[in-house]
N, C-alpha and C positions, 0 to 999 in steps of 0.2 A: 608464546606471545602474552604479555601481560596487559596489553591494551589494544583496542580495536585501532586499525590504521586510520590515519586523519581523514583519507578519503571515505571511508566507511562512516565515520562519526559525521563528516559533512553531510552524507547522503541521509542519514538519519535527521539530522538537525533541518535540512531543507524540506524534507518529506513532512516532519512534524509541523514545520511553519506553514507550508500550503495546505495541510490537512486542517489546522487549526484556524487558518485565515478564511477557510471556504474557497480556496483557489486552486486546489488540485485538480490537473488535468481538465482544464477548462474546456477543451473540444469534447469531452464527454459528459462533464458535470456542469457545465455552464446553465445558470438559471435554476439549478437544483440546490436548495439550502439543505445539505445533508448533516450539517452539524448537530441539530437536535436530535435526528435519529441516533448518532452516534453516542451522544451523550444519555440518551434515555436507556440504551441497552448497552452496557459496559462490555458485554461480550462481542458486540459489533465492532468496537472500538480494539478489542484485542485481536478479533479476527483479521481486522484491517493491517494491524501491525504484523501479524503472523504471516500473510500473504506477502506483504513487502519484504520481510526478512527471508522468507523462504525462496523468494523469486531473486533476490538480489545475489549477484554474481561479483566475486573478487578474485582478481588475478593473483599469481604468485609474487607481486610485489604491492599487493594491499590496494590496488586501484579498482575501483566500482567499474564494471564494463557493461552494465546494462541499467543504469538509474530509469532511464524512461519506461523501459519495460516493466520493471517492478512497480513503479508508480501506476502505471496502465492498469495492470492487474489488480492492485488494490483499489484504484478508482472503479473497475468494472464491478466489484464486489459491492462497493458503495452504491454504484447505480442500480444494481438488482435491489439492494435493501430499500431503496427509496421508490423504484420503479419496477414492480413485480412483472411488467411486461417485457421488461429488457432481457434480451437473451445474451448470455455471456459466450462469446466467440473467440477462441475455441473454449469448450467447457472446462472449469477448473479440474486440475488433475489432484488426486489425493495428497500428493506431496505439498502442493501448493497451500493446502488448507491445512496442513498438520500444525497442531499446537503442542510444541515440545514441551516436556516437563522439565 
């Protein structure tokens, strides 16, 4: 495959839009301006993208099957970053946090 399927590219485009716009998963992040925290620590942005990428599932036809789940897990990381009292449920698995080289 020479290029990511259109559905996957669209998932990343929308995720990036909502993330940068401050409107990612409003049911979890409403009222939290997380953007300064992501910009202050480049590694936090990197981890958010890794979680989104690691959780995102694509079927054999190149269609994203769990966009909401991938967004939610990334949003949970952001929430915990901004609110240390927040408990991520279920806890992150090592594969979700993996930063591939």
